C-alpha positions in Angstrom: -8.0 -12.6 7.3 -6.4 -12.5 10.7 -5.9 -9.2 12.6 -4.3 -10.6 15.7 -1.2 -8.5 15.1 -3.0 -5.2 15.9 -3.1 -4.7 19.6 -3.7 -1.0 20.3 -7.3 0.5 19.9 -6.0 3.1 17.5 -4.6 0.5 15.1 -7.9 -1.5 15.4 -9.9 1.6 14.5 -7.8 1.9 11.3 -7.8 -1.7 10.1 -9.0 -0.8 6.6 -5.8 1.2 6.1 -3.1 -1.3 7.2 -3.2 -4.8 8.7 -1.2 -8.1 8.7 -3.1 -11.0 7.4 -3.7 -13.5 4.7 -5.6 -13.3 1.4 -7.1 -16.8 1.4 -7.6 -17.0 -2.3 -3.9 -16.3 -2.9 -2.2 -18.0 0.1 -4.5 -19.0 3.0 -1.4 -19.6 5.2 0.5 -16.4 4.3 1.0 -13.4 6.5 1.2 -10.2 4.5 1.3 -6.5 5.1 -1.7 -5.2 3.4 -2.6 -1.5 2.9 -6.2 -0.6 2.0 -6.7 2.1 -0.7 -10.0 3.6 -0.8 -11.1 4.5 -4.3 -13.2 7.5 -2.8 -10.3 8.9 -0.8 -9.5 12.6 -1.5 -6.0 12.3 0.3 -3.5 13.5 -2.3 -0.9 10.8 -1.7 -3.5 8.0 -1.8 -5.0 9.4 -5.1 -1.5 9.4 -6.6 -0.8 5.8 -5.6 -4.1 4.9 -7.3 -2.9 6.6 -10.4 0.3 4.7 -10.4 -1.7 1.4 -10.1 -2.5 1.8 -13.9 1.2 0.9 -14.5 0.7 -2.5 -13.0 1.2 -5.6 -15.0 -1.5 -8.3 -14.4 -0.4 -11.6 -13.0 -3.1 -13.7 -11.4 -6.7 -12.5 -12.0 -7.1 -9.2 -10.2 -3.5 -9.1 -9.0 -1.1 -6.4 -10.5 2.6 -6.2 -10.1 4.3 -2.8 -10.1 8.0 -2.1 -11.0 10.3 -0.7 -8.4 10.8 2.3 -10.7 7.1 3.1 -10.6 6.2 2.6 -7.0 8.2 1.1 -4.1 7.4 0.5 -0.4 9.8 0.9 2.5 9.4 -0.9 5.8 10.6 0.7 9.1 10.6 -0.9 12.6 10.6 1.3 15.6 10.1 -0.6 18.9 6.8 -2.4 18.5 5.6 -0.4 15.6 5.9 -1.3 11.8 5.4 1.5 9.3 5.2 1.3 5.5 6.0 4.3 3.3 5.0 4.3 -0.3 7.4 6.2 -2.6 7.4 7.2 -6.2 9.8 8.9 -8.6 8.9 12.6 -9.2 9.4 12.2 -13.0 7.1 9.2 -13.3 4.3 11.0 -11.3 4.8 14.2 -13.5 4.5 12.2 -16.6 1.4 10.4 -15.6 -0.2 13.6 -14.3 0.0 15.6 -17.5 -3.7 14.9 -18.4 -5.1 14.9 -14.8 -7.3 17.6 -13.2 -5.5 20.7 -11.9 -6.1 19.7 -8.2 -4.4 16.4 -8.7 -1.4 18.0 -10.4 -1.1 20.6 -7.7 -0.9 17.9 -5.1 2.4 16.7 -6.6 4.2 19.9 -5.3 2.7 19.5 -1.8 4.3 16.0 -1.3 7.5 15.7 0.7 10.7 14.5 -0.9 12.1 11.3 0.4 15.0 12.1 2.9 17.0 9.2 1.5 16.4 9.9 -2.2 15.4 13.4 -3.4 14.2 12.1 -6.7 11.4 10.2 -4.9 8.3 11.6 -3.2 6.6 10.2 -0.1 3.1 9.4 -1.1 1.8 8.0 2.2 3.0 6.3 5.4 0.9 3.9 7.5 1.9 2.1 10.7 0.5 -0.2 13.3 1.6 -1.9 16.5 2.8 -5.5 15.7 5.5 -8.0 16.4 5.4 -9.0 12.7 8.8 -8.8 10.8 8.5 -8.9 7.0 10.1 -12.1 5.7 13.3 -11.9 3.6 14.1 -14.2 0.7 17.2 -13.9 -1.5 18.1 -10.5 0.0 14.6 -9.0 -0.8 11.9 -8.2 1.7 8.5 -9.5 1.1 6.4 -7.1 -0.9 3.5 -5.0 0.4 0.0 -5.7 -0.9 -2.2 -2.8 -1.8 -6.0 -3.6 -1.8 -7.9 -1.1 -3.8 -11.5 -0.9 -3.0 -14.7 1.2 -3.0 -16.1 -0.3 0.3 -17.7 1.7 3.0 -15.3 3.3 5.6 -16.3 0.8 8.3 -15.5 -2.3 6.2 -13.4 -4.8 7.9 -10.3 -6.6 6.4 -12.5 -9.7 6.1 -15.0 -7.6 4.1 -12.2 -6.2 1.8 -10.8 -9.8 1.2 -14.4 -11.0 0.3 -14.6 -8.1 -2.2 -11.4 -9.2 -3.8 -12.5 -12.8 -3.9 -15.7 -11.6 -5.7 -13.8 -9.4 -8.2 -14.9 -6.2 -6.6 -11.4 -5.1 -5.4 -7.9 -5.5 -6.9 -4.5 -6.2 -5.4 -1.3 -4.6 -6.4 2.1 -6.1 -5.3 4.8 -3.6 -4.5 8.4 -4.3 -4.0 9.7 -3.4 -0.5 12.9 -2.7 1.4 13.6 -2.4 5.2 15.2 0.4 7.1 16.6 -0.3 10.6 
């Protein structure tokens, strides 16, 4: 997995959260936006994203596809920075949280509403310095890949890709759009 698109030290220190690279077993030549999701994270938004991954529909082995109604990503470019925001509908989250622990249900009220769609909540936003522009095909921007893992916090993107290839991590494909 290449990480040549991360130039600043802050982005390099945070590679297990967001990077541009390939998943060799899926497409060795591809360049994807990949967000790492730590199964041990206590961050409320990340926990809710992981909860929504249960809604995924399996495609290739270990790869799950989410419907836009369940979870969606939004790209934003600002100068040399690319950010990705994951959004979910409030009613979908409320439905899935009915049997969750109280602390997880309470996190729903703490999440900000999407300024562009009050029915959606902002679960998390990640960004890095890069000249990468998400590809567009038939009016749709390339999806964001979520790599769910239980690796140590110091794991590199290559380590996480290896975990996926060994069946120790899973990928979720999330539809995305782009804001100017």
